[in-house]
N, C-alpha and C positions, 0 to 999 in steps of 0.2 A: 524456322517459317517466320517472316516479318510480318506482322500485322498492322494496316493502314488505320487511318481515324475513324474511317467507315465500320470497319470490322471490329474495333475497341466500342465505339459507341453502341453498336447493336449486343454485342454481349453485356455491357451496362445496362442497357435497357431490358434484355431479358432479364439479368440478374434481379433486377430492381423490382422488376414485377415478379417474379417469383417471390419474394421478400414479403410484397404486398399480399401475395396472393395466401401466404403460407402462415402469415402470421400468428394465427391461433395455434395453429402446432405448433409452434415453438414457445408460445405461453404454455401451452400442456406439457413440454418437455421441461421447464421451469418449474411448473409444478411439482414433478415429479421427483426434481433434482433438490429443492428446497425441503420435500419430506424428508431427506436422511438428515439426522441430528447429527452431523460429521464435525463435531466439537473436540478440536484434536487435544484439547488439556482433559479430556477424560471421557469421551464417548468412543471407544475404539468400533464399536458393533457400528455405529452411524459415519464413522470414517471408512470402515472395510467396505460397508455396503454401498457408498457414494460412489468410493473407487471402481468398483463392481461394476457399478450402473452406467459410469462414465467409459471406462472400457469397453463395454458392450457397445455403446452409442457411436464410441468411434468405429468398431468393427463393422458396426452395420453400415457404414458409410463408406467401406472399401478401405480402411487406414489399415497399415500394419502397426500393431498394437503390441508394447511390452510394457512390464510392470518392474520397477525398482524400489527395492524398499529396505532402511535402515531403521525407518522406523514408520510412520503412517506411509502408504505405497503412493507413488509419485508414477503418474500415468503418461507414457511415451507414445504420440502415435504419429505417422508419417502418411501422407498420400500425395501422391504425383511423381513425375518424373524428371522435372524441368532441371536445366542449368541453372537456373536464380531461385533460391531456398530463403521464406521467410518461418523464422518460428514464434510462435504464438506461446506466450506463459500466463498460467492462471494457477491460482488454487481453489481447491474446493472445502476447506475446512473453513469455519465459520465461530464467531464469539459464543459464548455464551448468553442465551438469551435476555438473564436475568438483569434489572428486576420483573418478574413474569407480569406482577399486577398493575405495570403500566402499559400491556400490549391490550390494544382495541379486538385483538383476534389471535388464533393460536399462532407462535411464531414459524410452527414448521407445517402450517397446511396454509399454501398461498392464498391470500384472499384479493379478492377484484373488487375495487370501490371507485367508483368516478373515474375511470381510466386509470388507476392507481395500484401498483402491484405491490402488496404488502406481506413480507415473509423474512425471517433471518436468513441474511446471505444474496438477497435480490440483489443489493449493489455491491456489496462486496464478499462475495466474488463469483459467485453462481449464475447473475443474470448476464453479466460476462462472458462466462466460458458458453452459454446458451447460445448468445449472440455471435459469438463467433464461430460456433457450430454451424449455425444459419446462415452465415455469409460464405463459408467454405461450400455448404450444399449447394448454393445460388452459383459455385463456379466449377463444381466438379466436372462437367461435361466440358468446359473451356480450357483445362489444367493444360493440357498438350498444347494448345493454340496458343496459351500464353506463357508457355514453357516455363512451369511453375511447378515448383515441390514446397507443400506445406506442413510443417511439423508442429504438433503442440506438446509443451510439456505444463502436465497440471498436477501440482503438489497439494499434500495435504498438512501442512505443518507451518504454514505462513503466519498464523494468528498466535503462532506460538514461538516465533523466530527462526526458523526453518532450520532448524538443529543439524537435521542430516543432507539438508539440499546441496551444499558445499562440495560434500564426496561424491554426492549423486552426479551432481553436475560433472565433476572432474575426473569419475571414472567412465562418464560418457561424452566425454569433451569432443571426440570425433563427431559424434550424432549430432550433438548440439550445436555446433559451428553452422552458422548461416551469415546469408548477405545482407540480413534485417531483419528485426526483430517489433513485435508490439506487445508492450508490457502490458501488466494485467489491469491498468485501469484510465479513466481521466473522467473530468463530470462537465456538465451543461453548468455554466455559470448563469447569472441574472440576467445576462442580456442576450440570453438563446445560444450563445455561440460556445463552443467546446473550451474549455481548458486542457491544456496537455501537459502536463509534466515532461520534461526532458532528463530527469532524472530521481532520484530519490536519497537523502540523508542516510547515513549510515546508524548503528545502534548500538549502544552499550548500556545495558539495563542491568541496575546495583542494588542491593539490599545493604544498606549499612546498620548495624547492629551492636547497641553498647549494651551491657550487663552490669548489674551491681549487686544486690544480694543475692543469694543462691534463691531464694523464695520473695513473693510479696511478704511485706512487714506494717504491721498497725501503724497508723498514720501519725501516732502519739510520738511516734519514734523518730519523726519526719526532722526535727532539727538535729541528729546526729546520725542518720541514715543516706548516704548517696544516693541520690535520684538520677538515673541515666536518663529520665526525659528533661531533665533542665541541660544535661549535657549534650541530647540529641539537639535540642533546641539552641545552643550556644554553637555547635557544628554547622549545623545550618548558616546561621549568621554570616558563616567563614567561607563559604561556599559562592554566595550570590548578594549583589547589594539589592536594596528595594526598587533601584532602577533598572533593573534587570542585567547586571554587568557581571557577568562570571570572574570570580576571585582566584581560581585556581592558575596559577604561575603556567605561562605557556597555552593555556585552552584554547587562544585563537591563534596558535602557529601552525604553521604546514599547509594552508589552504593554499589548492592548486591555483597559481595565476591567473591561470588561461581560462580555468573555470569562472573567476572574479570577472575576466573581461568580457567574457561571454555573457555572463548574468548582468553586467552592467547596461549592455547593449538589451539586452532582451526586456528589461523592468522600463527603458524607457517607454514601452509599448502597452504596459499594463495600468489597468485603473485601480489606482489606490480607493479611490470613494465605495468600490465594490467591499473594501475590508471594514471600512469607516461605516459603511453600512450595517455589516455584520456585528460591530461594535454596539450599537443601538439596539438590533434585535435582540443580542444576549444581556441587555439591561445595563452595559457597563458606561461609565460618564467618561472613561479613558483607556487608552490601550497602556501597557507597563512604560511606565515613563514620559508618559504624554506624547507618545510618538504618534506623529501625522506624516501624510504625504509620502515622497518616495523614500523617506529615512523608513519608513514602516514597511514598504517592500524590502529594503535593506537588510533589515534587521530581522525576517521572516525569511527570506531567500538565499543572503548571503553571509549568514554567520552561523555558525554551530550554536546548538542549544543545550541548556541545562534545567529540568525540570523535577519537582518534586511528584510525584504519582500518587505515594499514599506514607501516611505517617499514624504510628500506632504505640501505643504506651497504655499500660494500667487499663482501672476498669471504663467503659463507655456504655454497658447496657442500662436497662432502665432504674431508678432510683438511685440510690446512693451506698458506694462502699469505700470507705476511708483509707486507704493503704498507701505505702510506697511502693511504687511497681519495680520489680526486680529486673527488666526488661523494656528497652524502646530502639523503634527501628525507624528505619526509612526507605521506600522504595523512591530509585532517583533513573529517571532515562536521559541520557547525553545522546545528541544526535550529532554525532559528526559531519563535516563536508569533504567533499571531494579533495585527494590528497592528505588529508589528516588518517592516522593511525588510532582505530581504537584501544590497542595494544598499549601505544603510547601514552593515550590519555588518561589510560588507566592507572599508568605507572606515576603520573605527574600527580595524580590526585592521591597516592598510596604515599606520595613523598611528602606533600603537603600536608596530609593528616597528620604524620610524623613529626612533621616542625611544629604542627602545632600542640601535639604533646597528645595524641589522639592515637597512643601504641595500641590500646586494646582492641580500639574498632575491628568489627568482624567485616568481611566484604565477601558480599556472595553475589557473582558473576551469573545472571541468568541469561543472558544473550550478548552476542558481539559480534559486528560484522561491518565494514567500511563504507561511505558512500559510492554512488556510480553516475555518471551521466552521459548523454550524448549531446556533440554538438549540432547546432541548429541549421547547417547546411548540407547533413548527412541525407541522403536519395529517399531514405525512408521517413524520415521527417518531411520532407518537401513534399513524398508522398500523400502523407496524411494531412497536411497542411492542407494541400488543393483540394482532397476528399472531404475535409471538414467545410472548406466555404460552400462548397456543391451542396452538401447536403444539410449543414446548418441554415446556410442563407446569410453568414456574417463572416469574418476571418477568426480562425482559431486564437486565444489567448496561448501562447510559447512559456510555459512558466520555467526559468532555469533550473529549477529542482522542486522537487515535492517538500511541502513543511514536513510531512510525513517519512516513514522509512519503510524500507524493502529491501529485499537483496537481490536487486537489480547489478549490483557490482559481478556477479558471477558470470553475468552473459555480457557486461560493458568491458568488465575491466581483464577477466580470464578469457572468456570464449571470443573477445573482442567483436562483439554484435553491437551493432548501432541500433538504438529501439528507439521505438515511438509508443505514444499511447492512443487508447480508444476507450469507451466506456459508455455504459448506460445511466450511470448515477448522474444526480443534478445536487445543487446548493443544498435542497433540504433535504437528502436520502436518509440521513439518520443513520448513517452506518455506523457500528458498534452500538447503536442505541435500541432503546425498544419503539417498536413500529418503524423498524427500517424498510424504506419502500423506493421504487423507481415508478417514473410513467410510461405507459405503454408508448407513446410516441417516442420516448426517448429510446427505449427498448428498439424499435423498428430504426429510428436513425442510427442507432450504434452498428445495427447490422449492415445497413447501407454503409455506412463510412469504412467499415472493416472491407467491404465487398471492394468499394472503390478505391481504398488504399492500396491492396493487394493487386488490382488491375495497373493502378497508377505505377506503381513500383516495376511489376513486371515488365511492362513498356517503356520504362523509364520516361513516362509521359507526367512530366512535372517542372 
């Protein structure tokens, strides 16, 4: 059955009215989801409880649900029997809430204050799960008319690098396949419009360790005892210049030329002044290397990155303790771009360190996966852009890729699903930080955005 414009507008109006009338109910559902301490790194009871709750939530709505697990459970749900399929990806695990003393309320009890919802996971990523459930609820009575099938894949290990997701997706590849997909997130910018990333960088998270004596030694012997802290400090100067240039040979090779071309077109429409405003909000005088304007955007979205996430050695407690430490280490996150192989980058780094005579450095790999992205002319992207303009009142900003990382490659590169974004968060949502929050207005708008995206895509109305 082919729906006319009048029919589509009627569905949009009814769906929007439904969301307006049921907003409080979805806030109540979010309160329940937030209450689960689903910290993948250490709270297995919270993870299991949250997965079970989400499974029941989908079953209550008529979804066919099954769960797969190689680690934390991944919840699969499907509703509708249309010829066009949209896959919605989310994750229910969250970052640890520490430091707890900086929270103004219990991170696992949803706090509603001045039309702001505060709690761990409200922006990343539980608020998005509930918003998408609400969006699908608003369309359940119209799925046959829209000839639409909707699938959910909600995993529980994203915050620890999605170590088992690759196997889960590849084992379920036929089920996962779809005509278009909605990735876990997007954020409302300072201009009130939605910022939609069309991809995510990859990840190579490493720990580099150097050792000295087999135990800490009295620092009176410092003139003759090798100190691994000095060596790790010297090693770091070989990785990156003060101006931000990575020195590992070949680090910038192999970037997908089509991605670069696509990104160059998109950054013409991005407002670099937003980033410069962030600089002042963070109390900085300048960005790395004094970058400004379009060069700032190119550095953020069109180059891979290498960062020190943590550095340790010796005594760092209260008071004094005079020792030569026996161990020094650094945690490094590397974010490759489309076309780059994290395995190759790791091999290049190992060769480089050997050339510099760091044969004894221990390298522990915590997580490793490539980047993935979608071209701006895909139907699902156009459908979400049209919906975003309708809901938020201004054209969305299309980012060529997120500055962060996520396992989107499994969907864009492996399952060959073009993906777009939608999200409940905004520029000050404080994801991963104390007092993570979203605005009630953005929560409702995201539900409407997903609803209209699904309608637009199902009807080729873009």
